[in-house]
N, C-alpha and C positions, 0 to 999 in steps of 0.2 A: 504574364501579369493578369491578375483577375480583375475583371470589370466590376467594380463595386456597385454599379447601378443595377446590375442583373443578378448579383450574388444573393443566394438565399440567406436569410438571417440564421445565425447560429443559436440553437437551443441549448443554453448553458445548463439547463436542468438535467439533460441526458448525457452530457459530456463527463468523462471520468475526471475526478478531482485528482490533481497531482499534489502529493504530499511530500514535503521535505522531511528530513530525519527527525527534527524536533517535534513535528506534528505526528509522525509515526510513533515515536516514543510516548507521546501524550495519549494517543488513541489506544495503544496496546498495553501500556504499562511496562514495556520491555526496555532494557538498557541498550546502549549502543552495542556493547559486546554480545549481548544475548541476541539481538537482531542479526548480527553478522554470523554468529555461531549457528543460528537456526537456518539462515540462508545457505550456509555451507552444508548443512545436513538435509537440505531440501525440505525443511519444515516451515519455511516462511517465504513470502513473495520475493522475487528478484527485483532489484532496483532497475530503473531505466536511466541511462545516462543522457541528460539533456545537453550537456557540454562537458568539457574537461573538468570543470569545477563543480558542476551541479548534477546531483542524482535525485530522482524522485521515485515514489512508489504510487501505484494505483491499486484499486480493489482492496485497500486495507480494511475498510469498514465491512466489506463482505467476508473477509478472512476472519475478523473478530466475531461476526455473527455465526460463522461455521464453528469456531472454537467454543463459543458459548452454548451452541446447540448440542455439543457432545456431553453425554451424561457424566457426572463427576466420577462415578465408579469406573468409567472406561478411560479416563485420563491417566497417563503415567504419573507416578509419584516422583517428584523431584528428588535428586540425590543430595 
């Protein structure tokens, strides 16, 4: 057990944000099926299972920033 009187405070500003699927969809504009298809093709971040019923993603904002940094002419055209 951790002694709370001597534990260092947690800096929430540097902790990764855990996003649920609804937040990932909102942040990326991707649908549920697109997220899982891209995960299967190793083109999107893998989820972390917090429990049997809860999965979360981290680093989604960084992923979006990388995608936005790719020049438009280098992105594949959707079929």
